[in-house]
PyMOL Python script that loads the backbone (N, CA, C, O; Angstrom):
from pymol import cmd

cmd.read_pdbstr("""\
ATOM      1  N   MET A   1     179.833 281.626 281.676  1.00  0.00           N
ATOM      2  CA  MET A   1     178.416 281.885 281.842  1.00  0.00           C
ATOM      3  C   MET A   1     178.222 282.924 282.941  1.00  0.00           C
ATOM      4  O   MET A   1     178.975 282.993 283.913  1.00  0.00           O
ATOM      5  N   SER A   2     177.223 283.694 282.751  1.00  0.00           N
ATOM      6  CA  SER A   2     176.974 284.721 283.756  1.00  0.00           C
ATOM      7  C   SER A   2     176.176 284.128 284.910  1.00  0.00           C
ATOM      8  O   SER A   2     175.596 283.050 284.781  1.00  0.00           O
ATOM      9  N   GLU A   3     176.148 284.817 286.012  1.00  0.00           N
ATOM     10  CA  GLU A   3     175.444 284.365 287.218  1.00  0.00           C
ATOM     11  C   GLU A   3     173.935 284.297 286.987  1.00  0.00           C
ATOM     12  O   GLU A   3     173.261 283.458 287.585  1.00  0.00           O
ATOM     13  N   HIS A   4     173.402 285.152 286.144  1.00  0.00           N
ATOM     14  CA  HIS A   4     171.967 285.188 285.887  1.00  0.00           C
ATOM     15  C   HIS A   4     171.485 283.913 285.182  1.00  0.00           C
ATOM     16  O   HIS A   4     170.363 283.471 285.430  1.00  0.00           O
ATOM     17  N   GLU A   5     172.295 283.321 284.322  1.00  0.00           N
ATOM     18  CA  GLU A   5     171.888 282.121 283.596  1.00  0.00           C
ATOM     19  C   GLU A   5     171.864 280.894 284.485  1.00  0.00           C
ATOM     20  O   GLU A   5     171.092 279.974 284.213  1.00  0.00           O
ATOM     21  N   LYS A   6     172.665 280.835 285.527  1.00  0.00           N
ATOM     22  CA  LYS A   6     172.714 279.669 286.415  1.00  0.00           C
ATOM     23  C   LYS A   6     171.537 279.637 287.383  1.00  0.00           C
ATOM     24  O   LYS A   6     171.125 278.560 287.813  1.00  0.00           O
ATOM     25  N   ARG A   7     171.008 280.756 287.719  1.00  0.00           N
ATOM     26  CA  ARG A   7     169.945 280.822 288.704  1.00  0.00           C
ATOM     27  C   ARG A   7     168.608 280.404 288.091  1.00  0.00           C
ATOM     28  O   ARG A   7     168.284 280.783 286.965  1.00  0.00           O
ATOM     29  N   GLY A   8     167.839 279.620 288.846  1.00  0.00           N
ATOM     30  CA  GLY A   8     166.530 279.206 288.362  1.00  0.00           C
ATOM     31  C   GLY A   8     165.475 280.244 288.692  1.00  0.00           C
ATOM     32  O   GLY A   8     165.756 281.264 289.323  1.00  0.00           O
ATOM     33  N   SER A   9     164.285 279.973 288.263  1.00  0.00           N
ATOM     34  CA  SER A   9     163.167 280.875 288.500  1.00  0.00           C
ATOM     35  C   SER A   9     162.738 280.813 289.967  1.00  0.00           C
ATOM     36  O   SER A   9     162.731 279.730 290.553  1.00  0.00           O
ATOM     37  N   PRO A  10     162.383 281.934 290.566  1.00  0.00           N
ATOM     38  CA  PRO A  10     161.921 281.908 291.967  1.00  0.00           C
ATOM     39  C   PRO A  10     160.462 281.475 292.101  1.00  0.00           C
ATOM     40  O   PRO A  10     160.011 281.212 293.216  1.00  0.00           O
ATOM     41  N   TRP A  11     159.707 281.391 290.998  1.00  0.00           N
ATOM     42  CA  TRP A  11     158.286 281.069 291.094  1.00  0.00           C
ATOM     43  C   TRP A  11     157.992 279.694 291.689  1.00  0.00           C
ATOM     44  O   TRP A  11     157.044 279.590 292.468  1.00  0.00           O
ATOM     45  N   PRO A  12     158.731 278.644 291.382  1.00  0.00           N
ATOM     46  CA  PRO A  12     158.415 277.355 292.025  1.00  0.00           C
ATOM     47  C   PRO A  12     158.543 277.402 293.542  1.00  0.00           C
ATOM     48  O   PRO A  12     157.836 276.676 294.240  1.00  0.00           O
ATOM     49  N   TRP A  13     159.422 278.231 294.057  1.00  0.00           N
ATOM     50  CA  TRP A  13     159.589 278.340 295.505  1.00  0.00           C
ATOM     51  C   TRP A  13     158.369 278.967 296.162  1.00  0.00           C
ATOM     52  O   TRP A  13     158.153 278.767 297.357  1.00  0.00           O
ATOM     53  N   PHE A  14     157.572 279.712 295.423  1.00  0.00           N
ATOM     54  CA  PHE A  14     156.350 280.305 295.960  1.00  0.00           C
ATOM     55  C   PHE A  14     155.130 279.450 295.628  1.00  0.00           C
ATOM     56  O   PHE A  14     154.239 279.277 296.461  1.00  0.00           O
ATOM     57  N   LEU A  15     155.096 278.924 294.421  1.00  0.00           N
ATOM     58  CA  LEU A  15     153.904 278.217 293.968  1.00  0.00           C
ATOM     59  C   LEU A  15     153.742 276.838 294.606  1.00  0.00           C
ATOM     60  O   LEU A  15     152.619 276.445 294.923  1.00  0.00           O
ATOM     61  N   VAL A  16     154.825 276.101 294.801  1.00  0.00           N
ATOM     62  CA  VAL A  16     154.711 274.741 295.348  1.00  0.00           C
ATOM     63  C   VAL A  16     154.171 274.751 296.774  1.00  0.00           C
ATOM     64  O   VAL A  16     153.253 273.980 297.056  1.00  0.00           O
ATOM     65  N   PRO A  17     154.679 275.572 297.692  1.00  0.00           N
ATOM     66  CA  PRO A  17     154.080 275.582 299.037  1.00  0.00           C
ATOM     67  C   PRO A  17     152.633 276.063 299.043  1.00  0.00           C
ATOM     68  O   PRO A  17     151.809 275.540 299.794  1.00  0.00           O
ATOM     69  N   VAL A  18     152.314 277.062 298.208  1.00  0.00           N
ATOM     70  CA  VAL A  18     150.933 277.549 298.147  1.00  0.00           C
ATOM     71  C   VAL A  18     150.015 276.455 297.612  1.00  0.00           C
ATOM     72  O   VAL A  18     148.915 276.267 298.132  1.00  0.00           O
ATOM     73  N   ALA A  19     150.446 275.738 296.592  1.00  0.00           N
ATOM     74  CA  ALA A  19     149.637 274.651 296.041  1.00  0.00           C
ATOM     75  C   ALA A  19     149.475 273.517 297.053  1.00  0.00           C
ATOM     76  O   ALA A  19     148.397 272.929 297.148  1.00  0.00           O
ATOM     77  N   ALA A  20     150.524 273.204 297.807  1.00  0.00           N
ATOM     78  CA  ALA A  20     150.445 272.128 298.795  1.00  0.00           C
ATOM     79  C   ALA A  20     149.471 272.479 299.912  1.00  0.00           C
ATOM     80  O   ALA A  20     148.676 271.640 300.336  1.00  0.00           O
ATOM     81  N   ILE A  21     149.534 273.714 300.386  1.00  0.00           N
ATOM     82  CA  ILE A  21     148.625 274.136 301.461  1.00  0.00           C
ATOM     83  C   ILE A  21     147.187 274.177 300.949  1.00  0.00           C
ATOM     84  O   ILE A  21     146.264 273.771 301.655  1.00  0.00           O
ATOM     85  N   SER A  22     146.999 274.659 299.737  1.00  0.00           N
ATOM     86  CA  SER A  22     145.651 274.694 299.162  1.00  0.00           C
ATOM     87  C   SER A  22     145.087 273.291 298.999  1.00  0.00           C
ATOM     88  O   SER A  22     143.927 273.042 299.326  1.00  0.00           O
ATOM     89  N   LEU A  23     145.899 272.381 298.497  1.00  0.00           N
ATOM     90  CA  LEU A  23     145.446 271.004 298.313  1.00  0.00           C
ATOM     91  C   LEU A  23     145.101 270.355 299.647  1.00  0.00           C
ATOM     92  O   LEU A  23     144.150 269.579 299.731  1.00  0.00           O
ATOM     93  N   PHE A  24     145.862 270.664 300.685  1.00  0.00           N
ATOM     94  CA  PHE A  24     145.572 270.126 302.018  1.00  0.00           C
ATOM     95  C   PHE A  24     144.177 270.536 302.462  1.00  0.00           C
ATOM     96  O   PHE A  24     143.399 269.693 302.910  1.00  0.00           O
ATOM     97  N   PHE A  25     143.848 271.826 302.345  1.00  0.00           N
ATOM     98  CA  PHE A  25     142.549 272.293 302.807  1.00  0.00           C
ATOM     99  C   PHE A  25     141.407 271.802 301.913  1.00  0.00           C
ATOM    100  O   PHE A  25     140.309 271.543 302.408  1.00  0.00           O
ATOM    101  N   VAL A  26     141.644 271.671 300.630  1.00  0.00           N
ATOM    102  CA  VAL A  26     140.604 271.147 299.740  1.00  0.00           C
ATOM    103  C   VAL A  26     140.300 269.695 300.081  1.00  0.00           C
ATOM    104  O   VAL A  26     139.133 269.314 300.169  1.00  0.00           O
ATOM    105  N   LEU A  27     141.330 268.882 300.275  1.00  0.00           N
ATOM    106  CA  LEU A  27     141.100 267.477 300.606  1.00  0.00           C
ATOM    107  C   LEU A  27     140.487 267.326 301.985  1.00  0.00           C
ATOM    108  O   LEU A  27     139.676 266.425 302.201  1.00  0.00           O
ATOM    109  N   ARG A  28     140.854 268.185 302.920  1.00  0.00           N
ATOM    110  CA  ARG A  28     140.250 268.114 304.254  1.00  0.00           C
ATOM    111  C   ARG A  28     138.775 268.452 304.188  1.00  0.00           C
ATOM    112  O   ARG A  28     137.965 267.828 304.873  1.00  0.00           O
ATOM    113  N   GLU A  29     138.421 269.419 303.384  1.00  0.00           N
ATOM    114  CA  GLU A  29     137.013 269.793 303.228  1.00  0.00           C
ATOM    115  C   GLU A  29     136.220 268.657 302.566  1.00  0.00           C
ATOM    116  O   GLU A  29     135.082 268.389 302.951  1.00  0.00           O
ATOM    117  N   CYS A  30     136.816 267.996 301.580  1.00  0.00           N
ATOM    118  CA  CYS A  30     136.139 266.866 300.931  1.00  0.00           C
ATOM    119  C   CYS A  30     135.930 265.728 301.916  1.00  0.00           C
ATOM    120  O   CYS A  30     134.884 265.079 301.907  1.00  0.00           O
ATOM    121  N   ARG A  31     136.911 265.486 302.758  1.00  0.00           N
ATOM    122  CA  ARG A  31     136.806 264.388 303.713  1.00  0.00           C
ATOM    123  C   ARG A  31     135.709 264.649 304.724  1.00  0.00           C
ATOM    124  O   ARG A  31     135.028 263.711 305.139  1.00  0.00           O
ATOM    125  N   GLN A  32     135.517 265.893 305.135  1.00  0.00           N
ATOM    126  CA  GLN A  32     134.489 266.212 306.115  1.00  0.00           C
ATOM    127  C   GLN A  32     133.094 266.125 305.512  1.00  0.00           C
ATOM    128  O   GLN A  32     132.125 265.917 306.242  1.00  0.00           O
ATOM    129  N   ASN A  33     132.969 266.277 304.207  1.00  0.00           N
ATOM    130  CA  ASN A  33     131.663 266.265 303.565  1.00  0.00           C
ATOM    131  C   ASN A  33     131.229 264.878 303.105  1.00  0.00           C
ATOM    132  O   ASN A  33     130.094 264.719 302.654  1.00  0.00           O
ATOM    133  N   LEU A  34     132.086 263.877 303.202  1.00  0.00           N
ATOM    134  CA  LEU A  34     131.718 262.531 302.779  1.00  0.00           C
ATOM    135  C   LEU A  34     130.768 261.904 303.796  1.00  0.00           C
ATOM    136  O   LEU A  34     130.936 262.106 304.999  1.00  0.00           O
ATOM    137  N   PRO A  35     129.778 261.150 303.335  1.00  0.00           N
ATOM    138  CA  PRO A  35     128.909 260.441 304.283  1.00  0.00           C
ATOM    139  C   PRO A  35     129.657 259.272 304.893  1.00  0.00           C
ATOM    140  O   PRO A  35     130.608 258.770 304.293  1.00  0.00           O
ATOM    141  N   PRO A  36     129.249 258.826 306.074  1.00  0.00           N
ATOM    142  CA  PRO A  36     129.899 257.661 306.680  1.00  0.00           C
ATOM    143  C   PRO A  36     129.747 256.427 305.802  1.00  0.00           C
ATOM    144  O   PRO A  36     128.793 256.322 305.032  1.00  0.00           O
ATOM    145  N   ALA A  37     130.674 255.508 305.916  1.00  0.00           N
ATOM    146  CA  ALA A  37     130.682 254.322 305.059  1.00  0.00           C
ATOM    147  C   ALA A  37     129.522 253.382 305.372  1.00  0.00           C
ATOM    148  O   ALA A  37     129.091 252.646 304.484  1.00  0.00           O
ATOM    149  N   ASN A  38     129.002 253.377 306.593  1.00  0.00           N
ATOM    150  CA  ASN A  38     127.958 252.410 306.950  1.00  0.00           C
ATOM    151  C   ASN A  38     126.575 252.825 306.469  1.00  0.00           C
ATOM    152  O   ASN A  38     125.617 252.104 306.747  1.00  0.00           O
ATOM    153  N   THR A  39     126.410 253.935 305.770  1.00  0.00           N
ATOM    154  CA  THR A  39     125.102 254.334 305.268  1.00  0.00           C
ATOM    155  C   THR A  39     124.816 253.746 303.893  1.00  0.00           C
ATOM    156  O   THR A  39     123.758 254.012 303.324  1.00  0.00           O
ATOM    157  N   VAL A  40     125.730 252.957 303.350  1.00  0.00           N
ATOM    158  CA  VAL A  40     125.524 252.335 302.046  1.00  0.00           C
ATOM    159  C   VAL A  40     124.415 251.287 302.188  1.00  0.00           C
ATOM    160  O   VAL A  40     124.395 250.533 303.161  1.00  0.00           O
ATOM    161  N   ALA A  41     123.513 251.241 301.240  1.00  0.00           N
ATOM    162  CA  ALA A  41     122.410 250.291 301.296  1.00  0.00           C
ATOM    163  C   ALA A  41     122.937 248.868 301.196  1.00  0.00           C
ATOM    164  O   ALA A  41     123.634 248.511 300.246  1.00  0.00           O
ATOM    165  N   GLU A  42     122.592 248.067 302.190  1.00  0.00           N
ATOM    166  CA  GLU A  42     123.020 246.670 302.221  1.00  0.00           C
ATOM    167  C   GLU A  42     121.839 245.790 301.843  1.00  0.00           C
ATOM    168  O   GLU A  42     120.689 246.169 302.068  1.00  0.00           O
ATOM    169  N   PRO A  43     122.106 244.619 301.271  1.00  0.00           N
ATOM    170  CA  PRO A  43     120.992 243.723 300.960  1.00  0.00           C
ATOM    171  C   PRO A  43     120.293 243.282 302.243  1.00  0.00           C
ATOM    172  O   PRO A  43     120.914 243.057 303.282  1.00  0.00           O
ATOM    173  N   GLU A  44     118.986 243.172 302.123  1.00  0.00           N
ATOM    174  CA  GLU A  44     118.216 242.801 303.311  1.00  0.00           C
ATOM    175  C   GLU A  44     118.453 241.340 303.666  1.00  0.00           C
ATOM    176  O   GLU A  44     118.539 240.477 302.793  1.00  0.00           O
ATOM    177  N   VAL A  45     118.556 241.084 304.958  1.00  0.00           N
ATOM    178  CA  VAL A  45     118.746 239.735 305.463  1.00  0.00           C
ATOM    179  C   VAL A  45     117.465 239.341 306.164  1.00  0.00           C
ATOM    180  O   VAL A  45     116.973 240.077 307.018  1.00  0.00           O
ATOM    181  N   THR A  46     116.915 238.182 305.812  1.00  0.00           N
ATOM    182  CA  THR A  46     115.692 237.740 306.461  1.00  0.00           C
ATOM    183  C   THR A  46     116.030 237.075 307.783  1.00  0.00           C
ATOM    184  O   THR A  46     116.870 236.178 307.855  1.00  0.00           O
ATOM    185  N   VAL A  47     115.370 237.528 308.805  1.00  0.00           N
ATOM    186  CA  VAL A  47     115.585 237.013 310.157  1.00  0.00           C
ATOM    187  C   VAL A  47     114.269 236.409 310.604  1.00  0.00           C
ATOM    188  O   VAL A  47     113.214 237.002 310.378  1.00  0.00           O
ATOM    189  N   PRO A  48     114.305 235.230 311.240  1.00  0.00           N
ATOM    190  CA  PRO A  48     113.049 234.649 311.717  1.00  0.00           C
ATOM    191  C   PRO A  48     112.361 235.599 312.700  1.00  0.00           C
ATOM    192  O   PRO A  48     113.014 236.325 313.449  1.00  0.00           O
ATOM    193  N   ALA A  49     111.031 235.575 312.677  1.00  0.00           N
ATOM    194  CA  ALA A  49     110.263 236.492 313.514  1.00  0.00           C
ATOM    195  C   ALA A  49     110.486 236.195 314.995  1.00  0.00           C
ATOM    196  O   ALA A  49     110.630 237.113 315.803  1.00  0.00           O
ATOM    197  N   THR A  50     110.513 234.918 315.345  1.00  0.00           N
ATOM    198  CA  THR A  50     110.718 234.558 316.750  1.00  0.00           C
ATOM    199  C   THR A  50     111.926 233.638 316.851  1.00  0.00           C
ATOM    200  O   THR A  50     112.094 232.750 316.016  1.00  0.00           O
ATOM    201  N   PRO A  51     112.756 233.833 317.844  1.00  0.00           N
ATOM    202  CA  PRO A  51     113.921 232.954 317.977  1.00  0.00           C
ATOM    203  C   PRO A  51     113.542 231.546 318.406  1.00  0.00           C
ATOM    204  O   PRO A  51     114.348 230.630 318.239  1.00  0.00           O
ATOM    205  N   SER A  52     112.342 231.334 318.956  1.00  0.00           N
ATOM    206  CA  SER A  52     111.931 230.006 319.393  1.00  0.00           C
ATOM    207  C   SER A  52     111.244 229.212 318.287  1.00  0.00           C
ATOM    208  O   SER A  52     110.751 228.113 318.538  1.00  0.00           O
ATOM    209  N   ALA A  53     111.203 229.742 317.083  1.00  0.00           N
ATOM    210  CA  ALA A  53     110.572 229.040 315.969  1.00  0.00           C
ATOM    211  C   ALA A  53     111.370 227.780 315.648  1.00  0.00           C
ATOM    212  O   ALA A  53     112.596 227.782 315.755  1.00  0.00           O
ATOM    213  N   PRO A  54     110.690 226.706 315.256  1.00  0.00           N
ATOM    214  CA  PRO A  54     111.417 225.478 314.945  1.00  0.00           C
ATOM    215  C   PRO A  54     112.297 225.657 313.718  1.00  0.00           C
ATOM    216  O   PRO A  54     111.954 226.379 312.782  1.00  0.00           O
ATOM    217  N   ALA A  55     113.419 224.992 313.747  1.00  0.00           N
ATOM    218  CA  ALA A  55     114.353 225.073 312.623  1.00  0.00           C
ATOM    219  C   ALA A  55     113.764 224.342 311.428  1.00  0.00           C
ATOM    220  O   ALA A  55     113.051 223.357 311.621  1.00  0.00           O
ATOM    221  N   PRO A  56     114.025 224.771 310.222  1.00  0.00           N
ATOM    222  CA  PRO A  56     113.498 224.067 309.050  1.00  0.00           C
ATOM    223  C   PRO A  56     114.134 222.684 308.942  1.00  0.00           C
ATOM    224  O   PRO A  56     115.275 222.463 309.345  1.00  0.00           O
ATOM    225  N   GLN A  57     113.352 221.763 308.383  1.00  0.00           N
ATOM    226  CA  GLN A  57     113.859 220.392 308.270  1.00  0.00           C
ATOM    227  C   GLN A  57     114.983 220.337 307.259  1.00  0.00           C
ATOM    228  O   GLN A  57     115.095 221.196 306.384  1.00  0.00           O
ATOM    229  N   ASP A  58     115.829 219.300 307.391  1.00  0.00           N
ATOM    230  CA  ASP A  58     116.946 219.130 306.475  1.00  0.00           C
ATOM    231  C   ASP A  58     116.426 218.911 305.062  1.00  0.00           C
ATOM    232  O   ASP A  58     115.459 218.173 304.877  1.00  0.00           O
ATOM    233  N   PRO A  59     117.033 219.523 304.075  1.00  0.00           N
ATOM    234  CA  PRO A  59     116.576 219.331 302.696  1.00  0.00           C
ATOM    235  C   PRO A  59     117.154 218.071 302.061  1.00  0.00           C
ATOM    236  O   PRO A  59     117.208 217.967 300.835  1.00  0.00           O
ATOM    237  N   ARG A  60     117.586 217.113 302.876  1.00  0.00           N
ATOM    238  CA  ARG A  60     118.159 215.874 302.326  1.00  0.00           C
ATOM    239  C   ARG A  60     117.054 215.015 301.731  1.00  0.00           C
ATOM    240  O   ARG A  60     115.930 215.034 302.231  1.00  0.00           O
ATOM    241  N   PRO A  61     117.344 214.269 300.686  1.00  0.00           N
ATOM    242  CA  PRO A  61     116.333 213.369 300.111  1.00  0.00           C
ATOM    243  C   PRO A  61     115.981 212.238 301.074  1.00  0.00           C
ATOM    244  O   PRO A  61     116.719 211.948 302.016  1.00  0.00           O
ATOM    245  N   ALA A  62     114.852 211.614 300.816  1.00  0.00           N
ATOM    246  CA  ALA A  62     114.369 210.555 301.697  1.00  0.00           C
ATOM    247  C   ALA A  62     115.257 209.310 301.623  1.00  0.00           C
ATOM    248  O   ALA A  62     115.247 208.518 302.565  1.00  0.00           O
ATOM    249  N   GLU A  63     116.027 209.100 300.544  1.00  0.00           N
ATOM    250  CA  GLU A  63     116.856 207.901 300.426  1.00  0.00           C
ATOM    251  C   GLU A  63     117.939 207.870 301.505  1.00  0.00           C
ATOM    252  O   GLU A  63     118.361 206.791 301.919  1.00  0.00           O
ATOM    253  N   ASP A  64     118.388 209.024 301.961  1.00  0.00           N
ATOM    254  CA  ASP A  64     119.435 209.042 302.981  1.00  0.00           C
ATOM    255  C   ASP A  64     118.959 208.432 304.296  1.00  0.00           C
ATOM    256  O   ASP A  64     119.768 207.909 305.063  1.00  0.00           O
ATOM    257  N   ASP A  65     117.663 208.494 304.561  1.00  0.00           N
ATOM    258  CA  ASP A  65     117.142 207.928 305.812  1.00  0.00           C
ATOM    259  C   ASP A  65     117.264 206.401 305.804  1.00  0.00           C
ATOM    260  O   ASP A  65     117.391 205.797 306.869  1.00  0.00           O
ATOM    261  N   ALA A  66     117.228 205.769 304.639  1.00  0.00           N
ATOM    262  CA  ALA A  66     117.298 204.318 304.556  1.00  0.00           C
ATOM    263  C   ALA A  66     118.735 203.820 304.708  1.00  0.00           C
ATOM    264  O   ALA A  66     118.931 202.635 304.974  1.00  0.00           O
ATOM    265  N   ALA A  67     119.726 204.657 304.552  1.00  0.00           N
ATOM    266  CA  ALA A  67     121.125 204.242 304.656  1.00  0.00           C
ATOM    267  C   ALA A  67     121.467 203.979 306.119  1.00  0.00           C
ATOM    268  O   ALA A  67     120.882 204.585 307.016  1.00  0.00           O
ATOM    269  N   PRO A  68     122.430 203.060 306.363  1.00  0.00           N
ATOM    270  CA  PRO A  68     122.804 202.805 307.751  1.00  0.00           C
ATOM    271  C   PRO A  68     123.415 204.047 308.380  1.00  0.00           C
ATOM    272  O   PRO A  68     124.004 204.887 307.701  1.00  0.00           O
ATOM    273  N   ALA A  69     123.259 204.140 309.689  1.00  0.00           N
ATOM    274  CA  ALA A  69     123.702 205.320 310.416  1.00  0.00           C
ATOM    275  C   ALA A  69     125.205 205.444 310.387  1.00  0.00           C
ATOM    276  O   ALA A  69     125.732 206.547 310.236  1.00  0.00           O
ATOM    277  N   SER A  70     125.915 204.322 310.531  1.00  0.00           N
ATOM    278  CA  SER A  70     127.384 204.400 310.522  1.00  0.00           C
ATOM    279  C   SER A  70     127.907 203.451 309.453  1.00  0.00           C
ATOM    280  O   SER A  70     127.572 202.266 309.441  1.00  0.00           O
ATOM    281  N   THR A  71     128.707 203.966 308.583  1.00  0.00           N
ATOM    282  CA  THR A  71     129.307 203.130 307.562  1.00  0.00           C
ATOM    283  C   THR A  71     130.766 202.921 307.917  1.00  0.00           C
ATOM    284  O   THR A  71     131.411 203.848 308.407  1.00  0.00           O
ATOM    285  N   PRO A  72     131.310 201.727 307.685  1.00  0.00           N
ATOM    286  CA  PRO A  72     132.705 201.479 308.032  1.00  0.00           C
ATOM    287  C   PRO A  72     133.632 202.311 307.129  1.00  0.00           C
ATOM    288  O   PRO A  72     133.343 202.547 305.956  1.00  0.00           O
ATOM    289  N   ALA A  73     134.715 202.729 307.700  1.00  0.00           N
ATOM    290  CA  ALA A  73     135.679 203.525 306.952  1.00  0.00           C
ATOM    291  C   ALA A  73     136.457 202.621 305.987  1.00  0.00           C
ATOM    292  O   ALA A  73     136.821 201.507 306.365  1.00  0.00           O
ATOM    293  N   PRO A  74     136.720 203.062 304.765  1.00  0.00           N
ATOM    294  CA  PRO A  74     137.487 202.226 303.836  1.00  0.00           C
ATOM    295  C   PRO A  74     138.946 202.083 304.296  1.00  0.00           C
ATOM    296  O   PRO A  74     139.537 203.009 304.852  1.00  0.00           O
ATOM    297  N   GLN A  75     139.501 200.893 304.046  1.00  0.00           N
ATOM    298  CA  GLN A  75     140.871 200.651 304.502  1.00  0.00           C
ATOM    299  C   GLN A  75     141.817 200.504 303.361  1.00  0.00           C
ATOM    300  O   GLN A  75     143.011 200.296 303.572  1.00  0.00           O
TER     301      GLN A  75
END
""", "prot")
cmd.dss("prot")
cmd.show_as("cartoon", "prot")
cmd.util.cbc("prot")
cmd.orient("prot")
């Protein structure tokens, strides 16, 4: 075989570094143009108007009030 057939094309040696550098700058530009992550609309959370407001009553049924306060543990 001749020496010319063994040698590969020189184009990948030029194109790969140029493509890598171009991709670096394109991705860097995209990253700088992205909005910050905390600007995403979050669901609204209801907060009491005053911190001294009384807490809402327990939503337990009235039957629980008739039960004894302490029940013995099963053995």
